[in-house]
N, C-alpha and C positions, 0 to 999 in steps of 0.2 A: 361856415367852412372850417374855421379854426377849431371850433368845438368838436367836429366830427374826426379830425386828425388826431387830437388828443385822446379821444375815447378808443380810437383804433390802436393807438401806441399802447395804451394801458392794457388792452385785451391781448396783446402779443408779447407782453413783457415777461411771462413766466409759464410754467407747466400748470395745467389743470389737474384737479383730483382725479379725473378719469384716465388721463394719460399716465399718471403716477401709478394707478392701480394696474393698468394694462402692462406697463414696464415690469411691475413687481410679479405679475402672473407669468409673463414670459421668462423671467429669471428663475422663478420657483419651478416651473416645468423643466428647465435645462438642468437646475440642480438635483431634481428628483431623478433625472435620466443618468446623471453622472453617478449619483448614489447607487442606483440599481446596478450599473456597470462595476462599481466597486465591489458590491456584495458578490456579484457573479465571478469576478476575478478572485476574490478570496477563496470561494468554493472550489473553482478550478485548481488553485494552487494546492489546496488540501488534497484534492483528488490526484494530482501529479505526485505529491509527496508520498501518499499511501501507495501509489503504483511503484514508485522507486523503491520504497521499503520492501514491497512484495518481491520485486526483481532481485534485490540484494538478498533476501531471506532464501529464495529459491537457489540462487548462486551460492549461498553459504552451505546448503545441504548438498549440492552438487559437489563442491570441494570436499566435504566431509566423506562422501561416497568414494570420490577418487582416492582420497588418502588412505582409505581402509577397503580397498577393493576386494580383498579376500572374504569379506562378511556375506557377500551375495545377498540372499533372501532375508537376512537378518535385519536389513533396511526396509523391509515391507511393513508399513504400518498395520495391515490386516492381520499380521501374526500376533499382535498385542491386543488381547481382548479388551482389557481395561485401559490401555494405553501404555506407552513404554515408560519405564521407571529409570530415574537416574541411578547409575551404578558407581559413582564416585571415581570415574576413570580419569577425568581431568581435575587438575588442581583448582581449588576455589579459595577465597579468602578464609573460609572457615576450616578448610582441611586440605591435606596433600593428597594428590591423585594416587590411585593405585594402578599397578599392572593389571590389564584386563585382556581377555580373549578378544578376538576380532568380533564375535557376536555380542559380548557385552559392551564393547566399545560402541558398536552400532546401536544398541538399544540406549545407551547413555546419550549418544549424539541426537538420536531421534527425540529423546525426553527434553534435552536442553533446547533443541531447535523448535520443538512444538511450543515450549515455554516462551521462547523469543517472538514467535509468530503471535501468540496471544497477547503479549505485551505490546507488540508495534502495530497491529491492525485492529480496527474498532470492532467491537461486539455490539450487536443490535438485537433487541427483543430478547435478551438473555442467551443468545446463541452466540458462542464464541466463534472466532474465524477458524476455518478448516485448514489443516496442514496435513497433506498426505504424500506418501511415497510408495509406489508400487513397483515391485520387481517383476520383470517380464522375462521369464526363463527363456534362454537362447537355445537355437538348434546347435548341434555340434559344429564347433569352429566359428560360430558367429559371436559377435560382441555381445555382452551383457547390456540389458537395457533397464533403465529406471525411469519412471514418470514421477516427477516432483511437482507438486501443485499447492497453491494456497488460494483460498477464497474467502471473501469477507462482503459484508454490506455496509454501505455508507448510509448515514442519516438521510431520509428523504428518497432514497432509491428502493424501489421495489425488487429490482433483479440483483442478484449477487455479482460481484466482480471477482474475477479469478485470473490467475497467471500460473502457466505450467511450462516445464521445460523437460526434455528428454536428455538423459545422460547416457552415454555409451562408454563402456569400459572394454577396450579391445584386449583379448587375451594375450598375455606376455609369452614369449618363448623362454624356457628355462635357460638360466645362465650356466655355461659349461665351464 
């Protein structure tokens, strides 16, 4: 009787190799799940950052249009065949800015804004992100409308992402 009690105590004194391997397997599956969640979290954070940048870029162009409201259709990107060119209207570290007409300032704004969009949003498959402004001619007495939009592709996504906003410029009454 005493022999069987000592054998039973010896068998229950520690873990078996099978138990240790099962515990290691359960721990590994849990850690793989956490790693997958971490990767997805990083991807979603990048998407949120790019969307925030797109919103800020569209807002920047809307502010430029409001500041130069007399330029009208000079802000339409379709009017520039090869793309708008910088006209040196704003000061830069290399040169002082020049006095420009409303139309030249609009072209300068578009060129600088397009460059900012290409620098901030990712290009995929050698296609740069799109930055467009469309002037929608108003009826008499109606506000002027502009459609400002940016679109880009993220790595791993087949469909492009885009953000757009409409800018309204209400006609002002002349000061007397």
